[in-house]
N, C-alpha and C positions, 0 to 999 in steps of 0.2 A: 512627756506624753501628752497628747491632746485629750480632750474630754472623753471621746469615744474609746480610745485605748485604755484610759484609766477605769472607765465604767466596766469594760469587759473583764479586766484583770480583777477588779473587786468582786464581780459576780462569780467569776471562775473560782477564786480562792474561798468563796463561801461554801461551795459544794463539791468541787472536783479534787480527787486524790490522784495525782499524776504518777505515771510509771517511772521506775528507776530514778526517783527524786526524793531527796530529803526535803520535805515540804517547808521546814523552818528556814531553808535557804532563801525562800521567796519573801522573807521579811526584809532582806537587803538586796536580793537579786531579782529584779522585776521579770515577770513573765513577758513574753513577746506575743501580743495578739496579732494573728495573721488575718488580713482581710482577703487576700487573693494570692494566687500563684500564676506565674506565666514563664514558660521555659525553665531556665535554671534558677529563676528568682522567686523569692517570697516577698510580699509587700505587707507592711503593717498599715494601720489606719492613718498614720502620718505620711503614707506613701513612701516611707523609707524602704529601700530594697536590700535584700540579703541574698548573696550567692549561696545556694543550697549545696554546699561542698560534700555533704554526706547523703545526698539523695533521700532525705527524710527517713533515716534508718534503713538506707540501702535499697529502697524500693522503686523510686521514680527514675527509672533508667533512661526514659525519653523526656524527662522534665515534667513540669506541671501543666495541666489543662492542654495536653496535646490534642490538637483538633481531630486527628484521625481516631484516636481512642475514644475521645468524648462523643464523637458522632456515632460510633458503633454502639456505645452504651445507650445513647438516646434512642437509637432505632430499636434496640432490644426492649427498652422500657415500655414501648407502645405495643409490644407483641406478647411477651411473657416475662414477668418479673421473677417468678419462682414456681417450682413444682418439686415435690419430693422425688428423689432418684431411686427409691425402692419400688420396683414394679412399674416405673415410668421412665421415660427418657425424653430428650429434646435435642434439636440440631446443634446448638452451641457446644453441648457436652460431647456429642458424637464427633463433631468436626475438630474440636480441640484435642480429644484423645487421639484421633488419627494423626494430627500434626505432630503431637508429642512423641508418638511411637516412631514416626519417621525422622524426627529430629534428634532424639536421644541415642546413645550407643546401641548398636545392633544387639537384639536379644531382649530388650526391655519392651515387651509386647502387650503388657496389661497396665491399665491405669486405674488407680483407686483414688477417688476424690476426697479431700479433706478441706478445711477452711482456714488454716494458718500453719506456720512452720512447725511449731511445737506439736500440734496435732498430727502432722504428717510423720514426725519422728515417732510419736506414740504408735501410730498405725504400723510403721515398719517394724518396730520392736515386737509388738504383739503378733504380727503376721509371721515374723521369723520364729518366735517361740512356738507358736501354734503349728507352724509347718513341721517342726521337729516332733512335736507331740503327736501330730497325725501320722507320723511315720514310726511311732512307738518309742521315741527317745525323749528323755527328760533333760533339758539343757537350761538350767535356771539362771545362768550367768550371762552377762553382756560384757564386752570388752571395748574400751575406748582409749583414746590417746590422752596422755597427761596434757593439761592446759586447754582441754577442749571445751566447747560450749555447743549445746544442741537445743536449747530452749528452757522454759521455766515451769512447765507443767511437771507433775511428779515423775513420770517416766523419763521425759526428756532431761530433766534436771539430774536424774540418777546417773545417766551416762555421760554427763558433763564433768568437768574437773576444775572449774573456776571457783575457788573457795568463797569469794565474795557473794556469789549467788547460792551456793550449795550448803555451806556449813550449818546454817540455822535449821535447815530442814532434814538433816542427816537421818534422824530416827524414822522418817517417813519414806525413805527411798528404797527402790528395788536393788537387787544385788548386781553390782558392777565392779569390775577391776580395771586398772589402767596399765597401759604399756607406754614406755617413753616415746614422746614425739621426737623426730630428728631435731638436733640442736639448731641447725641453720639450713640454708638452701643448697648446701653442697652435697655431692654424691656420697662423699665419705660419711657424712652424718646420717644420710639415708641408710647406708649399709650397716652402720653401727646399730641403728635403731631396729633394723630388720633382724639382727642376731637376737636382740632382746625379745622381739615379738615371737620369733620361732621358739624360743625357750618357754614362753608362757603357753603357746599353743601345744607344744609337745607335752607339757605337764598337765594342762587343764583343758585342752581342746574339746574333749568329749563332754565337758560341762557347759561350754559356751555356745549360745545360739548364734550370735552375730558380733562382728567387729564393726563399729561405726566410726567413720572419719569425716572430717571436713577436708575435702580435697584441696591441697596446695596452700590454703590460707585458713588459719584459725581466727575467726572474726572477733568475737568478744574476748578471746584470749589474747588480746593485744596485737592483733594482726600478725601473729607469728606465721612465718612462711617456711615451706620445705620443698624439697625436690620431688618431681613426679616419679622418679625411680622407686621411691618408697612405696607408692601405691601399686606400681607394677609388680613388685616383689611380694607385697602384702596380699595381693589378690591370689597369687600362686600358692602362698602358704595357706590361705583360707580354703582354697579348693582341696589342698592336701589333707587338711584336718576336718573337712566337712563343716566349716563355719561360714555363715553368710557374711558378705561384705556389704555394708550399708554406706552409700555415698551421700552424705548430707550436703547437697548442693543448693541449699536454701539461699545462702549468700553468694556462693561462687558461681551459680548457674546464670545462664543468659548473658554471657559475654564478659563478665567481670575479670576473668583471669587471662583474657587474650584469645581464648577459644570459647565456643558456646558453653561447654561444660568443662570443669577442671579435670574430670576423669579422662577426657580425650587426650590430654597431654601425657597420660600414662598408658594410653592405648588399652584400656580395660573396660569391660562391661561389668558393673557391680550387680549383685543380686537384687538390690533395692536402690532406688535413687529418690531422694525427697527433694521437691521443688516448691518454691513459694516466692515471696518478696517480688523480684522483678517480673515474675510470671504475668502479672496483670498491669505492669507499668506503673504500679503504685496506686491504682484506682480503687480496687476492691479486694477484700480478703479472699484468698483462694490458695489451695495447696494441692499437690498430687503426690502419690507414691507410685513410681514406676517399678514394675517387677517383671519376672520371667514367666513363661508358660509352665515351667517346671514347678514354680511355687504355686501358681494358680491351680494347676491340676491336682495338687495335694489336698485341695479343699473341694474339688468338684466331685460330687457323688449324689446318690439318692439321699433324701433328707435325713440328716443326722445332726441333732442340735449341738453335739460336742465337736463335730468336725467343721461345721459351718463357721465362717468368719463373721461374727455378729458385732460389727462396729459401725457406728453411724453418727452423722452430724445433721442437724435440722437443715442447714444450708448447703449440704453436700452438692457439688456440681451446680451451684446457683447460675442460672442463665445469664444474668447481668455480668457476673464475674468471668464466666467463660467467654462472653463476648469481648470483654476488655482484654482477656488473654489472647484471643484470636487476633484482635487488632494489634496488639503488641508484637506478636510473631509476624504479622504482615509487614510491620515496619522493618524487621530484619530482612524480610524477603525483598523489600522495595529498594534497598540500597546496600552497599558494602559496609555495614555497621562495624563488623569486626576488623576489617581492613582500616577503616578510619580510626578506630580505637587504637590499633597498633601504632599508627602515626602519632597520635596524641600521646600515647604512652612513651614513645621515644623522645618526644619533645619534653614531657614532664621529667624524664630521666635526666636530661641535660640541665633542666632548671634545678634539680635537686642537689647538684654538686656544691652549691654555696652553703647548704646546711652542714656539710662535712667540715666546714671551717669553724663552726661554732663549738666552743668548749663544753657546752652543756648538752651536746648531741652525742649519744652513744652509737647509734646505728641508723642508717637510712636503708629501707628495703622496699622493693616494688615487685608486684606480679600483675601484669596487665594494667587495668585501670584502678588498681588498689595500691596506695602508697602509705607507708608508715614511717614516722620519724620518732625514734625512741630517745627520750631524754634521760639524763643521768644526773646524780647529785642531789636529788630531792627526796624528802620523806613523804609518805602517804598523807600525813596530817597537814602538810603544806598545801595540798589540793591544787597542785600546779596546773593541772588540766583546766580547772575552773578559771584560772587567770587567762589562759589562752582563749578559752571560750568567750570570756567577757571582752577581751581585746578584739576578737574576731567580730562579734556583734557590733561593737562600737565603730568598726570599720567596714561594715556591710558584708561580712562573710560568716555563714553558719558553720563553725567548727565545733565538734563535740568530742573532745579527746577521751580516750579510754585510759583514765588515770594519767600516767606519764607518757602515753603514746598519742601523738598527734597524727591523725590520718586524713587522707583524702579519698573519697569515693563518689565523685561527682556524676551527674547525669551525662550520658554519652554525647548529648548535643552541645556540650560546653565548647566555646570557641577558644582559640589560642590566646586572645586578649583576656578572656575571662580566666583562663588557666593562669596567666601571669598575675592577675589580681588575687586569685585564690592563694597561690603559692607565696607571693610577696607578702601578703597579709600574715600568713602563718610564720614566715621567716622573721618578720619584724616582731611578732608576738613572742617568739622564742628568744630572739636576740635581746629583747628588753627585760626578760625574766631576771630576777636577782640571782 
């Protein structure tokens, strides 16, 4: 590292506690100080470049410092930086809500703003429970899939099922039960899991407010993937038993799965859809909960403090974030992003064949622009993902495996040559593992 890199790392470690990090690791694993970003690349102060193969935790769908998004945020900055959304409104929020209503599955006609993915999940959970309460029903339970992840605030953590995040805080969590996720991407596995779902709904449906799912891909749950048939049938069962379906599209939304939203492949409209991450192209924190007029109308009445949905965030509907989101959606409108993604996905699929020849690879799976390579034969304490991460950084690619799962989730603007570099680096890293 040059002097500037070293100085920043020293100052950082003096004060900052990093997320999802065992800070003692940084005694031997140096932090990477980033000076700037451009396109799919991050640059440190030595001007070394890194392909951002994970879109900086899945948010930078059009890469870093995208000129169109940057310009829209700069324009908004000189007009209105923020105003409360209680009793006030502004054009970026109004325009964004209109676009989202027209973009999401038919029937999602109301938009509730939050400011991050976990908060959006909290909103959806509270709104669902409160809806049933306003109708005279007490439904204290939530249902989720095994191996699921929905965030790390208390409510969002409660409905997740990744032990690494959840176990320590178990005494603090709200009531939730799980139903098995389909074992793989086959229709047979989807049907098997539906049988188990119906059994739970038949026995306890009148206690359950909502069933929350990550459509098609369980992100932090190791990029586990399943068939859209499960969602189609789950929605019908939820309707049968009066249980809301919450589609957590925070990771899967905005083109990651090959369609704009994962739910589209199941041809369903959920009762709630949570959106964040790629919504602003990675520029600013923003989240929304999409819901139906039926849900909205259950809260619409002459003032009643017990029926009103009293939930707020200081930065709800922030104009700068809304402007970034509008610019991001305009990029989808300006070109055939999804069509280009499908071509790149097909190319990536061809490139993945060579991983299947490696003895330490258990499975290779893909949905749209998300790829997972599951390794086998390693114990958790070996921290095999850390070795892949280090190899990637040494060779100019940011890979951040989920344990023994190596995955790719690059910005959509990645070129075919850059795809080659990304995949070849991961291949060599896995091939060289002991």
